[in-house]
N, C-alpha and C positions, 0 to 999 in steps of 0.2 A: 371669640364671640363678636369680634368686630363686624363680621358679615351681617349681623342682625341690626346694626345701626345704619347700614348703608342701604338706601332704597334700591331694590334690584334694578329699577329702570335707569339708575345712574351708572350701570356697568354695560349698558346696551349701546354698541357702536352704531353709527349711521350706516356704515358699510363694513363688510369683511371681505378681504381679498387674500390671495396666497402670498403675493409679494408687492412691493412698492411699484414694480414695473407693470402690474396688472391694473393700475388705476387709470381712469379716463380723465387726465388732467385738463384736456381741452373742454370737456363738459363742465368740470368744476370751475374753470376760469369763466366760462359763459354764464355760470350761476353766480358770479361775483366774488369767488374766492380769489385771494391774492397772496396770502402768506402761508407757507408750509412750516410748521414746527414738527420736527421729527425726532423720535427716539434714536439712539445709536445701537445699543446692544440688542441683537437678535431682530432688529428692524432693518438696519442698513448693513450690518456685518455681524458675525458671530462674536461671542465673548472673547474668543482667543485671537481673532483677526486684529491686526493693528493698522493696516493701510487700506485706503479706498481701492476698490477694484476698478478695472477699466469700464465695466458696466455702470458703476456709480458715477464716474466722471461723465459718461454719456447721459445718464439720467439727470444729473445736475444741469448740464447744458440744455437738455430738452425742456425741463420745467422753467428754466430762466428764459429761454427763447419764447415760451408761451407767455411769460410775464410774471411768474411767481418769484417771490423772495423766499429763501430757505434758511432756517436757523435750526441747529441741533440743540435739543434739550435732553440731557442725560442725567440720571441719578448717580452715575459713576463719578468717583472723585479722582480717578486715575489720570495721569498725564497723557495717556493714549487718546483721551477725548480731545484734548487741545491739539495734540500732534495730528490726529486724524482730520479734525476740522480745518486746521491750518493747511494741510496738504490739499484738501478739497476746496480750500478758500471760502469757508463758510463761517459765519459767527456762531458762537456756541455758548451754552450754559451748562456747566458741569455741577455736580452735587445739587441737582434741581429740587430735590425733596418731594418728588411726585408721590402721592397725589395732592399735596398741598398746592396752593396757587403760586407759591414763591417763585419757582423756576419759570413758570409760564409768564408771570408778570415781568420778570427780569428779561426774558426773551423779547417781550413786546417793547421794552425800553431799548433793546439793541437794534430793533428794526429800523430801516431807513426812513420810515414815516409812521405816523399814527394809523393803526388799523382798527376798524370796528371788529368786534368779536365775530360777527357774521361773515367776515372776510377770511377768517383763520381756519385752517385745516390742521389737525394733529394726527400724525402717523405713529403707531406704536404696536407692540406685540403683547401687551399685558392689560387685562381688564382692570386689575386693582390699582395700577399706577397710571398708565397712559389713558385709558378710557375714562375711568372714574375722575382723574384729575382734570382732563380736558372737558368733560361734561360739567364739572363744577364751574369751569370758565365759560361755558356755553359756546364752545368751539364745535365745528363739524369734525367728527371723529371717524377715522378709518383704522380699523384693527387689521393687522397683518399676521399671517402665520409666522411663528418663531422660526428663525433660520436654522438654528442648531440647538435643540433643547438639551443635548448631552453636555454642552459646555456651560449651562446655566449655573450661577452661584447659588449658595444655600438660601439666601434671602429671596431670590426669585422662585426657587422651589417652594418656599413657604407661601409666597403669593399665589402660586398655582394651586396649592391646597385650599386657600381661601376662595379662589376662583371656582373650584369644584362645588363648594358649599353654596356660593352665590348662584351658580348655574342651576343647582337643584331647586333653590328658592324661586328663581325666575320661571323655571319649568312648571313648578307647582302653582304659582300665582297667575301666570299668563302663558299658557301653552302656545298660543299663536305667535306671540312676540318671540318666545324662545325659539320656535321652529324657524321663523323668518330671519332672525338676526344672530342667534347664538349656537344653534345646533351644529352647524358645519364647523364652527370654531372649536367647539367641545370635542367633536370627533377627530379633528386634525391635530389638536394640541394637548389634550389632557388624557 
């Protein structure tokens, strides 16, 4: 019944893209965005991957050259979060407790400077944790297609069931919003 307490507009991302590599970071930078908070599992790598890919190293170099700072914010407690982040040379928050504000606030404290919330982008693959949590923080939210749904843990599969219910609610309450921001996500992920 949790989905009935969450306003459907709080799960609507500002953008939906297939991968983090499809984002126009130059445009976002020109709009005043400066900090990227990114989920790990199924956003940067699958649940079973443990090391950054060559493509991720190039992505990190690109966004840093543009002028972004990047911090990983993951709900996972596993040591692979710290090992992955260390190899990619990024600060991180593990066991972030998304969608609560806890992990996001902790990440903001790790940042090299104080950022306004309007300067922050959050990247993630789940409506109920990444989008809902970052919307509560008033961050610009970019939802990405999950990298490998077959590797998702049971808790993520439960979240996906909640997502289905929230999407039905959004479709019923505001068809135009659903079609412009959520329909493609639903077709590709659920």
